[in-house]
LUMKE-874959 format. One record per residue: residue number from 0; x, z, y of N, C-alpha, C, O in turn; residue in one letter. Coordinates in nm, 3 decimals. Each point is the difference from the previous one (the first is absolute). Layout:
N
[NUM [X Z Y] [X Z Y] [X Z Y] [X Z Y] 'a'],
...
//
This chain:
191
[0 [0.084 0.000 -0.116] [-0.084 0.000 0.116] [0.089 0.000 0.124] [0.081 0.091 0.017] 'x'],
[1 [-0.094 -0.190 0.069] [0.080 -0.011 0.121] [-0.089 0.029 0.119] [-0.111 -0.053 0.010] 'x'],
[2 [0.159 0.137 0.080] [-0.077 0.038 0.117] [0.075 -0.044 0.124] [0.121 0.017 0.010] 'x'],
[3 [-0.194 -0.072 0.085] [0.057 -0.030 0.131] [0.006 0.131 0.077] [-0.103 0.061 0.027] 'x'],
[4 [0.223 -0.018 0.007] [0.014 0.126 0.072] [0.036 -0.026 0.145] [0.091 -0.078 0.030] 'x'],
[5 [-0.162 0.141 0.059] [0.033 -0.003 0.141] [0.078 0.126 0.028] [-0.043 0.109 -0.038] 'x'],
[6 [0.155 -0.120 0.104] [0.084 0.117 0.023] [-0.058 0.079 0.118] [-0.001 -0.049 0.113] 'x'],
[7 [-0.046 0.170 -0.139] [-0.054 0.084 0.107] [0.113 0.060 0.082] [0.117 -0.012 -0.038] 'x'],
[8 [-0.150 0.075 0.148] [0.106 0.068 0.075] [0.071 0.099 -0.091] [-0.063 0.069 -0.080] 'x'],
[9 [0.192 -0.064 0.091] [0.075 0.089 -0.088] [-0.013 0.146 0.040] [0.012 0.089 -0.084] 'x'],
[10 [-0.038 -0.064 0.211] [-0.022 0.136 0.047] [-0.141 0.006 0.056] [-0.041 -0.088 0.076] 'x'],
[11 [-0.032 0.190 -0.113] [-0.138 0.015 0.045] [-0.014 0.136 0.068] [0.051 0.101 -0.047] 'x'],
[12 [-0.120 -0.104 0.158] [-0.026 0.125 0.074] [-0.151 0.023 0.000] [-0.077 -0.088 0.038] 'x'],
[13 [0.036 0.206 -0.081] [-0.139 0.040 0.009] [-0.011 0.100 0.115] [0.096 0.019 0.075] 'x'],
[14 [-0.210 0.044 -0.061] [-0.015 0.097 0.109] [0.104 0.111 -0.006] [0.053 0.043 0.103] 'x'],
[15 [-0.023 0.002 -0.225] [0.090 0.116 -0.013] [0.124 -0.025 -0.084] [0.088 0.086 -0.008] 'x'],
[16 [-0.080 -0.203 -0.056] [0.106 -0.025 -0.097] [0.081 -0.123 0.033] [-0.051 -0.098 0.054] 'x'],
[17 [0.179 0.104 -0.089] [0.088 -0.116 0.004] [0.039 -0.029 -0.145] [0.063 0.082 -0.066] 'x'],
[18 [-0.102 -0.201 0.018] [0.027 -0.041 -0.137] [0.112 -0.104 0.004] [-0.018 -0.109 0.054] 'x'],
[19 [0.133 0.144 -0.110] [0.117 -0.087 0.001] [0.042 -0.033 -0.142] [-0.004 0.088 -0.086] 'x'],
[20 [0.046 -0.212 0.059] [0.045 -0.034 -0.135] [0.110 0.095 -0.046] [0.087 0.039 0.077] 'x'],
[21 [-0.094 -0.001 -0.204] [0.104 0.086 -0.058] [0.134 -0.071 0.004] [0.008 -0.121 -0.019] 'x'],
[22 [0.098 0.198 0.042] [0.137 -0.051 -0.001] [0.085 0.093 -0.085] [-0.042 0.111 -0.032] 'x'],
[23 [0.162 -0.156 -0.007] [0.088 0.090 -0.075] [0.031 0.129 0.077] [0.028 0.103 -0.062] 'x'],
[24 [-0.032 -0.107 0.193] [0.026 0.118 0.081] [-0.108 0.106 -0.009] [0.018 0.111 0.050] 'x'],
[25 [-0.131 -0.143 -0.114] [-0.111 0.094 -0.012] [0.004 0.082 -0.129] [-0.088 0.084 -0.022] 'x'],
[26 [0.186 -0.106 -0.061] [0.003 0.064 -0.131] [-0.006 0.153 0.010] [-0.069 0.064 -0.080] 'x'],
[27 [0.140 -0.004 0.174] [0.000 0.147 0.009] [-0.140 0.054 0.028] [-0.044 0.095 -0.065] 'x'],
[28 [-0.026 -0.154 0.163] [-0.136 0.045 0.030] [-0.092 -0.023 -0.119] [-0.079 0.087 -0.035] 'x'],
[29 [0.088 -0.204 -0.026] [-0.086 -0.032 -0.113] [0.030 0.092 -0.118] [-0.092 0.045 -0.069] 'x'],
[30 [0.219 -0.016 0.045] [0.035 0.090 -0.110] [-0.053 0.142 0.025] [-0.051 0.064 -0.091] 'x'],
[31 [0.063 -0.016 0.213] [-0.053 0.133 0.031] [-0.150 0.005 -0.030] [-0.049 0.101 -0.050] 'x'],
[32 [-0.021 -0.208 0.080] [-0.145 -0.006 -0.024] [-0.031 -0.010 -0.150] [-0.083 0.075 -0.051] 'x'],
[33 [0.149 -0.167 -0.017] [-0.032 -0.026 -0.141] [0.057 0.105 -0.096] [-0.039 0.004 -0.116] 'x'],
[34 [0.130 0.080 0.164] [0.052 0.107 -0.085] [-0.070 0.134 0.029] [0.027 0.099 -0.067] 'x'],
[35 [-0.114 -0.097 0.165] [-0.073 0.122 0.036] [-0.114 0.021 -0.100] [-0.092 -0.081 -0.007] 'x'],
[36 [0.099 0.188 -0.070] [-0.100 0.027 -0.103] [-0.142 0.008 0.056] [-0.096 -0.031 -0.071] 'x'],
[37 [0.082 0.070 0.197] [-0.134 0.010 0.059] [-0.068 -0.137 0.008] [-0.123 -0.009 -0.007] 'x'],
[38 [0.202 -0.096 0.022] [-0.060 -0.134 0.012] [-0.034 -0.059 -0.136] [-0.056 -0.110 -0.008] 'x'],
[39 [0.091 0.181 -0.097] [-0.028 -0.046 -0.137] [-0.086 0.100 -0.076] [0.002 0.002 -0.123] 'x'],
[40 [-0.077 0.081 0.193] [-0.079 0.103 -0.068] [-0.104 -0.060 -0.095] [-0.042 0.067 -0.094] 'x'],
[41 [-0.001 -0.192 0.118] [-0.099 -0.063 -0.086] [0.061 -0.071 -0.120] [-0.069 -0.028 -0.098] 'x'],
[42 [0.199 -0.002 0.105] [0.070 -0.068 -0.110] [0.147 0.045 0.003] [0.087 -0.077 0.041] 'x'],
[43 [-0.060 0.200 -0.084] [0.135 0.057 0.013] [0.112 -0.084 -0.058] [0.111 0.002 0.052] 'x'],
[44 [-0.138 -0.077 -0.162] [0.108 -0.077 -0.061] [0.042 -0.120 0.086] [0.101 -0.064 -0.032] 'x'],
[45 [-0.173 0.031 0.137] [0.038 -0.110 0.088] [0.106 0.036 0.103] [0.058 -0.087 0.064] 'x'],
[46 [-0.034 0.216 -0.050] [0.096 0.048 0.101] [0.139 -0.057 -0.026] [0.046 -0.006 -0.114] 'x'],
[47 [0.020 -0.034 0.222] [0.138 -0.051 -0.012] [0.095 0.118 -0.018] [0.003 0.093 0.080] 'x'],
[48 [0.073 -0.099 -0.188] [0.093 0.108 -0.033] [0.141 -0.028 0.051] [0.080 0.092 0.017] 'x'],
[49 [-0.049 -0.219 0.007] [0.132 -0.033 0.054] [-0.012 -0.114 0.101] [-0.095 -0.078 -0.001] 'x'],
[50 [0.194 0.072 0.085] [0.001 -0.097 0.111] [-0.002 -0.144 -0.051] [-0.054 -0.088 0.068] 'x'],
[51 [0.110 0.061 -0.184] [0.004 -0.137 -0.054] [-0.142 -0.055 -0.019] [-0.022 -0.120 0.019] 'x'],
[52 [-0.074 0.205 -0.058] [-0.139 -0.045 -0.013] [-0.053 -0.049 0.134] [-0.069 -0.102 0.008] 'x'],
[53 [0.102 0.175 0.097] [-0.049 -0.036 0.133] [0.069 -0.126 0.050] [-0.064 -0.086 0.062] 'x'],
[54 [0.193 0.073 -0.087] [0.071 -0.122 0.040] [-0.064 -0.121 -0.068] [-0.022 -0.103 0.064] 'x'],
[55 [-0.008 0.114 -0.193] [-0.064 -0.110 -0.073] [-0.138 -0.031 0.058] [-0.037 -0.117 0.014] 'x'],
[56 [-0.040 0.220 0.020] [-0.132 -0.020 0.059] [0.010 -0.074 0.133] [-0.072 -0.098 0.022] 'x'],
[57 [0.159 0.143 0.066] [0.015 -0.064 0.131] [0.046 -0.144 -0.017] [-0.051 -0.089 0.068] 'x'],
[58 [0.146 0.065 -0.157] [0.047 -0.137 -0.023] [-0.113 -0.088 -0.053] [-0.011 -0.116 0.041] 'x'],
[59 [-0.071 0.168 -0.131] [-0.112 -0.078 -0.055] [-0.101 -0.033 0.110] [-0.051 -0.111 0.005] 'x'],
[60 [0.024 0.205 0.081] [-0.096 -0.022 0.108] [0.055 -0.100 0.103] [-0.076 -0.082 0.052] 'x'],
[61 [0.204 0.088 -0.025] [0.062 -0.100 0.090] [-0.008 -0.138 -0.064] [-0.034 -0.097 0.067] 'x'],
[62 [0.067 0.089 -0.195] [-0.008 -0.128 -0.071] [-0.140 -0.056 -0.003] [-0.019 -0.121 0.015] 'x'],
[63 [-0.080 0.207 -0.034] [-0.139 -0.045 0.001] [-0.041 -0.057 0.135] [-0.070 -0.100 0.006] 'x'],
[64 [0.114 0.164 0.100] [-0.030 -0.051 0.135] [0.064 -0.137 0.020] [-0.061 -0.090 0.059] 'x'],
[65 [0.182 0.073 -0.106] [0.068 -0.130 0.013] [-0.075 -0.107 -0.078] [-0.021 -0.110 0.051] 'x'],
[66 [-0.021 0.141 -0.174] [-0.070 -0.098 -0.085] [-0.142 -0.030 0.046] [-0.045 -0.114 -0.010] 'x'],
[67 [-0.026 0.216 0.060] [-0.142 -0.016 0.025] [-0.041 0.010 0.146] [-0.117 -0.014 0.033] 'x'],
[68 [0.214 0.038 0.056] [-0.028 0.002 0.142] [-0.064 0.127 0.051] [-0.029 0.012 0.119] 'x'],
[69 [0.006 0.083 -0.206] [-0.064 0.124 0.037] [0.040 0.106 -0.101] [0.033 -0.033 -0.114] 'x'],
[70 [-0.036 0.158 0.154] [0.038 0.106 -0.092] [-0.027 0.136 0.060] [-0.087 0.015 0.086] 'x'],
[71 [0.161 0.083 -0.129] [-0.017 0.137 0.047] [0.079 0.023 0.127] [0.100 -0.067 0.027] 'x'],
[72 [-0.148 0.163 0.050] [0.065 0.037 0.126] [0.043 0.146 -0.003] [-0.055 0.082 -0.073] 'x'],
[73 [0.154 -0.053 0.154] [0.033 0.137 0.035] [-0.095 0.035 0.113] [-0.016 -0.078 0.094] 'x'],
[74 [-0.048 0.193 -0.100] [-0.099 0.039 0.098] [0.058 0.110 0.089] [0.048 0.103 -0.048] 'x'],
[75 [-0.052 -0.128 0.177] [0.047 0.097 0.100] [-0.110 0.026 0.102] [-0.090 -0.082 0.019] 'x'],
[76 [0.099 0.195 0.045] [-0.093 0.035 0.107] [0.034 -0.077 0.126] [0.117 -0.006 0.040] 'x'],
[77 [-0.218 -0.054 0.022] [0.022 -0.068 0.128] [0.038 0.104 0.105] [0.082 -0.028 0.088] 'x'],
[78 [-0.140 0.145 -0.097] [0.021 0.105 0.100] [0.145 0.046 0.008] [0.058 0.005 0.109] 'x'],
[79 [0.001 0.029 -0.224] [0.135 0.056 0.005] [0.101 -0.069 -0.092] [0.116 0.042 -0.007] 'x'],
[80 [-0.158 -0.146 -0.065] [0.091 -0.071 -0.089] [0.028 0.071 -0.130] [0.083 -0.047 -0.079] 'x'],
[81 [-0.150 0.159 0.054] [0.025 0.077 -0.121] [-0.045 -0.073 -0.126] [-0.101 -0.070 0.000] 'x'],
[82 [0.178 0.087 -0.107] [-0.031 -0.062 -0.129] [-0.124 0.066 -0.059] [-0.007 0.122 -0.011] 'x'],
[83 [-0.091 -0.206 -0.027] [-0.124 0.050 -0.059] [-0.017 -0.039 -0.145] [-0.061 0.074 -0.078] 'x'],
[84 [0.114 -0.192 0.039] [-0.020 -0.042 -0.138] [0.029 -0.146 -0.024] [0.068 -0.066 0.078] 'x'],
[85 [-0.122 0.018 -0.189] [0.014 -0.140 -0.042] [-0.141 -0.048 -0.035] [-0.075 0.069 -0.068] 'x'],
[86 [0.041 -0.189 0.114] [-0.132 -0.055 -0.029] [0.007 -0.152 0.007] [0.089 -0.056 0.063] 'x'],
[87 [-0.185 -0.010 -0.128] [-0.008 -0.145 0.010] [-0.058 -0.060 -0.126] [-0.058 0.068 -0.084] 'x'],
[88 [0.075 -0.198 0.074] [-0.045 -0.074 -0.118] [0.119 -0.072 -0.061] [0.087 -0.051 0.070] 'x'],
[89 [-0.084 0.049 -0.202] [0.104 -0.071 -0.072] [-0.067 -0.091 -0.101] [-0.097 0.039 -0.065] 'x'],
[90 [0.149 -0.161 0.051] [-0.056 -0.095 -0.096] [0.039 0.044 -0.141] [0.114 0.038 -0.025] 'x'],
[91 [-0.209 -0.045 -0.066] [0.023 0.040 -0.138] [0.015 -0.122 -0.090] [-0.029 -0.112 0.041] 'x'],
[92 [0.073 0.136 -0.162] [0.007 -0.107 -0.100] [-0.139 -0.048 -0.040] [-0.014 -0.107 -0.060] 'x'],
[93 [-0.089 0.185 0.093] [-0.138 -0.038 -0.028] [-0.062 -0.086 0.109] [-0.119 -0.029 -0.004] 'x'],
[94 [0.202 -0.011 0.100] [-0.043 -0.088 0.110] [-0.107 0.065 0.086] [-0.097 -0.065 0.041] 'x'],
[95 [0.114 0.194 -0.013] [-0.083 0.074 0.094] [0.093 0.085 0.085] [0.108 0.039 -0.043] 'x'],
[96 [-0.151 -0.010 0.166] [0.073 0.095 0.082] [-0.031 0.140 -0.051] [-0.115 0.030 -0.034] 'x'],
[97 [0.214 0.056 0.028] [-0.020 0.140 -0.033] [0.020 0.081 0.128] [0.108 0.000 0.058] 'x'],
[98 [-0.214 0.068 -0.015] [0.005 0.084 0.119] [0.052 0.137 -0.042] [-0.051 0.062 -0.093] 'x'],
[99 [0.152 -0.016 0.163] [0.057 0.130 -0.031] [0.039 0.075 0.126] [0.023 -0.060 0.105] 'x'],
[100 [-0.016 0.192 -0.116] [0.037 0.084 0.114] [0.045 0.135 -0.052] [-0.055 0.053 -0.097] 'x'],
[101 [0.156 0.001 0.161] [0.050 0.134 -0.032] [0.053 0.057 0.131] [0.083 -0.062 0.067] 'x'],
[102 [-0.133 0.179 -0.031] [0.035 0.059 0.129] [0.058 0.140 -0.018] [-0.029 0.068 -0.098] 'x'],
[103 [0.111 -0.027 0.194] [0.058 0.134 -0.005] [-0.114 0.101 0.011] [-0.092 -0.019 0.079] 'x'],
[104 [0.098 0.126 -0.157] [-0.109 0.098 -0.002] [-0.037 0.054 0.138] [-0.117 0.030 0.026] 'x'],
[105 [0.214 -0.016 0.061] [-0.028 0.055 0.134] [-0.091 -0.092 0.081] [-0.057 0.043 0.101] 'x'],
[106 [0.043 -0.168 -0.143] [-0.085 -0.095 0.074] [-0.139 -0.016 -0.060] [-0.085 -0.068 0.057] 'x'],
[107 [0.061 0.130 -0.172] [-0.128 -0.016 -0.069] [-0.116 0.052 0.085] [0.016 0.093 0.080] 'x'],
[108 [-0.131 -0.155 -0.097] [-0.121 0.045 0.067] [-0.019 -0.054 0.140] [-0.091 0.042 0.071] 'x'],
[109 [0.176 -0.136 -0.029] [-0.009 -0.057 0.133] [-0.052 -0.143 0.003] [-0.009 -0.062 0.106] 'x'],
[110 [-0.027 0.008 -0.224] [-0.051 -0.137 -0.005] [0.106 -0.108 0.003] [-0.032 -0.118 0.014] 'x'],
[111 [0.159 0.156 -0.027] [0.107 -0.100 0.005] [-0.006 -0.097 -0.118] [0.023 -0.119 0.017] 'x'],
[112 [-0.054 0.170 -0.136] [-0.008 -0.089 -0.117] [-0.109 -0.104 0.020] [0.021 -0.118 -0.030] 'x'],
[113 [-0.136 0.159 0.080] [-0.108 -0.096 0.025] [0.042 -0.101 0.106] [-0.023 -0.120 -0.018] 'x'],
[114 [0.084 0.165 0.126] [0.042 -0.090 0.107] [0.100 -0.103 -0.052] [-0.009 -0.119 0.032] 'x'],
[115 [0.105 0.164 -0.112] [0.099 -0.092 -0.057] [-0.064 -0.093 -0.103] [0.032 -0.118 -0.005] 'x'],
[116 [-0.124 0.171 -0.077] [-0.065 -0.082 -0.103] [-0.085 -0.110 0.062] [0.002 -0.113 -0.047] 'x'],
[117 [-0.075 0.146 0.152] [-0.082 -0.102 0.069] [0.091 -0.110 0.056] [-0.033 -0.118 -0.011] 'x'],
[118 [0.145 0.156 0.071] [0.094 -0.099 0.053] [0.058 -0.086 -0.112] [0.017 -0.120 0.017] 'x'],
[119 [0.012 0.181 -0.132] [0.056 -0.074 -0.113] [-0.101 -0.099 -0.057] [0.035 -0.113 -0.032] 'x'],
[120 [-0.160 0.155 0.020] [-0.103 -0.090 -0.052] [-0.018 -0.118 0.096] [-0.010 -0.114 -0.045] 'x'],
[121 [0.006 0.140 0.173] [-0.012 -0.107 0.100] [0.118 -0.097 -0.011] [-0.019 -0.122 0.003] 'x'],
[122 [0.140 0.175 -0.016] [0.118 -0.086 -0.012] [-0.005 -0.083 -0.128] [0.038 -0.117 0.001] 'x'],
[123 [-0.086 0.176 -0.110] [-0.011 -0.073 -0.127] [-0.102 -0.113 0.014] [0.023 -0.111 -0.048] 'x'],
[124 [-0.136 0.139 0.112] [-0.101 -0.104 0.020] [0.054 -0.113 0.087] [-0.030 -0.117 -0.023] 'x'],
[125 [0.110 0.152 0.123] [0.060 -0.103 0.087] [0.104 -0.082 -0.076] [0.009 -0.121 0.017] 'x'],
[126 [0.071 0.188 -0.101] [0.109 -0.066 -0.070] [-0.049 -0.090 -0.113] [0.050 -0.111 -0.019] 'x'],
[127 [-0.148 0.158 -0.056] [-0.049 -0.074 -0.118] [-0.148 0.034 -0.018] [-0.034 0.086 -0.082] 'x'],
[128 [-0.054 -0.153 0.156] [-0.142 0.035 -0.002] [-0.066 -0.009 -0.137] [-0.102 0.065 -0.024] 'x'],
[129 [0.158 -0.144 -0.067] [-0.062 -0.017 -0.132] [0.049 0.101 -0.104] [-0.047 -0.002 -0.113] 'x'],
[130 [0.139 0.090 0.149] [0.056 0.096 -0.094] [-0.067 0.136 0.017] [-0.001 0.055 0.111] 'x'],
[131 [-0.056 0.000 -0.218] [-0.064 0.132 0.011] [0.099 0.111 0.035] [0.117 -0.004 -0.039] 'x'],
[132 [-0.167 0.101 0.113] [0.074 0.123 0.026] [-0.057 0.105 -0.094] [-0.121 0.020 -0.006] 'x'],
[133 [0.208 0.046 -0.068] [-0.042 0.099 -0.099] [0.074 0.131 0.021] [0.102 0.005 0.070] 'x'],
[134 [-0.154 0.098 -0.130] [0.066 0.130 0.001] [-0.028 0.069 -0.131] [-0.105 -0.019 -0.061] 'x'],
[135 [0.200 0.100 0.017] [-0.014 0.074 -0.125] [0.026 0.147 0.028] [0.102 0.036 0.059] 'x'],
[136 [-0.196 0.049 -0.101] [0.014 0.144 0.022] [-0.044 0.076 -0.124] [-0.059 -0.057 -0.092] 'x'],
[137 [0.089 0.184 0.092] [-0.044 0.090 -0.106] [-0.120 0.080 0.050] [-0.012 0.026 0.119] 'x'],
[138 [-0.076 0.011 -0.211] [-0.120 0.074 0.040] [0.031 0.140 0.053] [-0.086 0.062 0.062] 'x'],
[139 [0.206 -0.012 -0.086] [0.036 0.130 0.056] [0.054 -0.012 0.143] [0.052 0.097 0.055] 'x'],
[140 [-0.064 -0.216 0.003] [0.046 -0.025 0.136] [-0.114 -0.062 0.082] [0.010 -0.115 0.042] 'x'],
[141 [-0.118 0.192 -0.021] [-0.116 -0.057 0.071] [0.031 -0.039 0.145] [-0.065 -0.089 0.054] 'x'],
[142 [0.161 0.154 0.008] [0.036 -0.036 0.137] [0.052 -0.142 0.010] [-0.030 -0.071 0.095] 'x'],
[143 [0.108 0.030 -0.195] [0.052 -0.137 -0.001] [-0.114 -0.101 -0.019] [0.003 -0.108 0.058] 'x'],
[144 [-0.101 0.144 -0.140] [-0.116 -0.088 -0.019] [-0.079 -0.014 0.130] [-0.052 -0.108 0.028] 'x'],
[145 [0.043 0.214 0.050] [-0.068 -0.008 0.129] [0.072 -0.099 0.091] [-0.065 -0.078 0.070] 'x'],
[146 [0.197 0.080 -0.070] [0.077 -0.095 0.081] [-0.031 -0.143 -0.044] [-0.021 -0.087 0.085] 'x'],
[147 [0.019 0.062 -0.215] [-0.031 -0.134 -0.049] [-0.138 -0.045 0.047] [-0.018 -0.114 0.043] 'x'],
[148 [-0.079 0.202 -0.052] [-0.136 -0.034 0.042] [-0.002 -0.030 0.150] [-0.062 -0.097 0.043] 'x'],
[149 [0.127 0.178 0.035] [0.003 -0.020 0.146] [0.073 -0.129 0.038] [-0.025 -0.057 0.106] 'x'],
[150 [0.116 0.012 -0.193] [0.074 -0.124 0.026] [-0.078 -0.123 -0.047] [0.048 -0.113 0.015] 'x'],
[151 [-0.168 0.134 -0.072] [-0.084 -0.113 -0.039] [0.001 -0.034 -0.147] [-0.051 -0.106 -0.038] 'x'],
[152 [0.107 0.191 -0.047] [0.003 -0.027 -0.143] [-0.113 0.076 -0.070] [-0.050 0.100 0.052] 'x'],
[153 [0.010 -0.150 -0.169] [-0.104 0.063 -0.081] [0.052 0.022 -0.141] [0.085 -0.075 -0.048] 'x'],
[154 [-0.136 0.177 -0.017] [0.038 0.030 -0.137] [-0.050 -0.111 -0.093] [-0.119 -0.034 0.001] 'x'],
[155 [0.210 -0.023 -0.081] [-0.038 -0.106 -0.094] [0.024 0.039 -0.146] [-0.049 -0.068 -0.091] 'x'],
[156 [0.123 0.177 0.067] [0.024 0.045 -0.138] [0.050 0.143 0.002] [0.073 0.041 0.090] 'x'],
[157 [-0.114 0.035 -0.192] [0.051 0.135 -0.021] [0.009 0.024 -0.149] [-0.093 -0.031 -0.074] 'x'],
[158 [0.205 0.088 0.029] [0.016 0.031 -0.141] [0.140 0.048 -0.030] [0.074 0.042 0.089] 'x'],
[159 [-0.039 -0.050 -0.217] [0.132 0.044 -0.043] [0.079 -0.121 -0.052] [-0.057 -0.101 -0.041] 'x'],
[160 [0.187 0.116 0.045] [0.091 -0.101 -0.053] [0.107 0.072 -0.081] [-0.005 0.121 -0.018] 'x'],
[161 [0.099 -0.197 -0.032] [0.110 0.059 -0.077] [0.098 0.076 0.089] [0.078 0.081 -0.049] 'x'],
[162 [-0.082 -0.107 0.180] [0.092 0.067 0.092] [-0.032 0.149 0.006] [-0.117 0.040 -0.003] 'x'],
[163 [0.220 0.042 0.012] [-0.025 0.145 0.003] [-0.069 0.043 0.129] [0.031 -0.050 0.108] 'x'],
[164 [-0.124 0.142 -0.122] [-0.066 0.062 0.114] [-0.021 0.147 -0.033] [0.002 0.038 -0.117] 'x'],
[165 [-0.021 0.044 0.218] [-0.032 0.140 -0.028] [-0.130 0.010 -0.082] [-0.084 -0.090 0.006] 'x'],
[166 [0.068 0.197 -0.081] [-0.117 0.018 -0.086] [-0.129 -0.010 0.080] [-0.013 0.058 0.107] 'x'],
[167 [-0.083 -0.133 -0.163] [-0.131 -0.014 0.062] [-0.007 -0.092 0.119] [-0.104 -0.011 0.064] 'x'],
[168 [0.213 -0.056 -0.032] [0.006 -0.088 0.117] [-0.013 -0.145 -0.045] [0.061 -0.042 -0.098] 'x'],
[169 [-0.142 -0.033 0.171] [-0.014 -0.143 -0.028] [0.065 -0.080 0.112] [0.030 0.052 0.108] 'x'],
[170 [-0.010 -0.179 -0.137] [0.057 -0.092 0.098] [-0.113 -0.083 0.059] [-0.101 -0.026 -0.065] 'x'],
[171 [0.120 -0.015 0.191] [-0.098 -0.083 0.068] [0.068 -0.125 0.056] [0.117 0.003 0.037] 'x'],
[172 [-0.194 -0.112 -0.032] [0.042 -0.123 0.065] [-0.103 -0.030 0.109] [-0.121 0.004 -0.025] 'x'],
[173 [0.169 -0.033 0.143] [-0.084 -0.033 0.115] [0.039 -0.140 0.047] [0.114 -0.042 -0.018] 'x'],
[174 [-0.208 -0.030 0.079] [0.028 -0.134 0.051] [-0.088 -0.030 0.120] [-0.108 0.058 0.017] 'x'],
[175 [0.155 -0.149 0.067] [-0.076 -0.038 0.118] [-0.097 -0.115 -0.026] [-0.072 -0.041 0.091] 'x'],
[176 [0.069 -0.010 -0.215] [-0.088 -0.112 -0.037] [-0.003 -0.012 -0.151] [0.067 0.074 -0.071] 'x'],
[177 [-0.147 -0.169 0.023] [-0.002 -0.026 -0.144] [0.135 -0.048 -0.048] [0.075 -0.064 0.073] 'x'],
[178 [-0.046 0.095 -0.198] [0.127 -0.037 -0.061] [-0.024 -0.101 -0.111] [-0.106 0.001 -0.062] 'x'],
[179 [0.204 -0.086 0.037] [-0.008 -0.087 -0.117] [0.014 0.087 -0.125] [0.047 0.113 0.008] 'x'],
[180 [-0.087 -0.167 -0.122] [0.016 0.075 -0.125] [0.146 0.036 -0.022] [0.031 0.110 -0.046] 'x'],
[181 [0.060 -0.203 0.077] [0.144 0.025 -0.019] [0.050 0.110 0.092] [0.075 0.087 -0.043] 'x'],
[182 [-0.116 -0.091 0.170] [0.042 0.104 0.094] [-0.054 0.137 -0.043] [0.073 0.099 0.000] 'x'],
[183 [-0.199 -0.094 -0.038] [-0.061 0.126 -0.043] [0.074 0.056 -0.122] [0.033 0.118 -0.005] 'x'],
[184 [-0.008 -0.204 -0.093] [0.069 0.044 -0.122] [0.140 0.051 0.032] [0.042 0.101 -0.054] 'x'],
[185 [0.030 -0.170 0.143] [0.135 0.042 0.036] [-0.006 0.136 0.069] [0.081 0.088 -0.031] 'x'],
[186 [-0.174 -0.070 0.122] [-0.011 0.127 0.073] [-0.033 0.116 -0.093] [0.057 0.109 0.012] 'x'],
[187 [-0.150 -0.131 -0.105] [-0.034 0.107 -0.093] [0.121 0.033 -0.087] [0.028 0.118 -0.025] 'x'],
[188 [0.042 -0.220 -0.022] [0.119 0.023 -0.083] [0.108 0.077 0.077] [0.074 0.077 -0.059] 'x'],
[189 [-0.066 -0.098 0.191] [0.104 0.062 0.082] [-0.054 0.106 0.094] [0.064 0.036 0.098] 'x'],
[190 [-0.183 0.015 -0.129] [-0.063 0.100 0.088] [0.079 0.130 0.004] [-0.040 0.094 0.070] 'x'],
//
């Protein structure tokens, strides 16, 4: 499947946030965020235990932006330039955008994830209007599901997969539109 991608602005400013493409110079901030156990309370095994994991993540996100014209951003406060988190959309092997966000705990409860998610969905629609925007969350993270809903996505699947999850927790797939059978199957397999 080949998509015509329009390259959106590389830096986006919202009312309160500055979204800048990730660079190798951001590894320290990203590692502090991804190694913080508080940001992984819903899926503890996802926490980065060493810096090499974060370096690989940042490199993958930079590569994705180069290949697909859009990707994740480092999120800073417009007010003071302080680091708030990482958010954006990344193209998946299932030919859908994956919306993701992770913010420093001190910034939680201020609507930053929703503000960044709305900007990411808009950028994805501008870059590739025919490509669905999707999100995957766990049922023990209802706050993240609220962000997906506020960004214009709807729940399209909930259940279990072979991937490990905490006891009694199911996985969810959200999308901004109908999915092809192939896209749906890929998302459920990788939920």
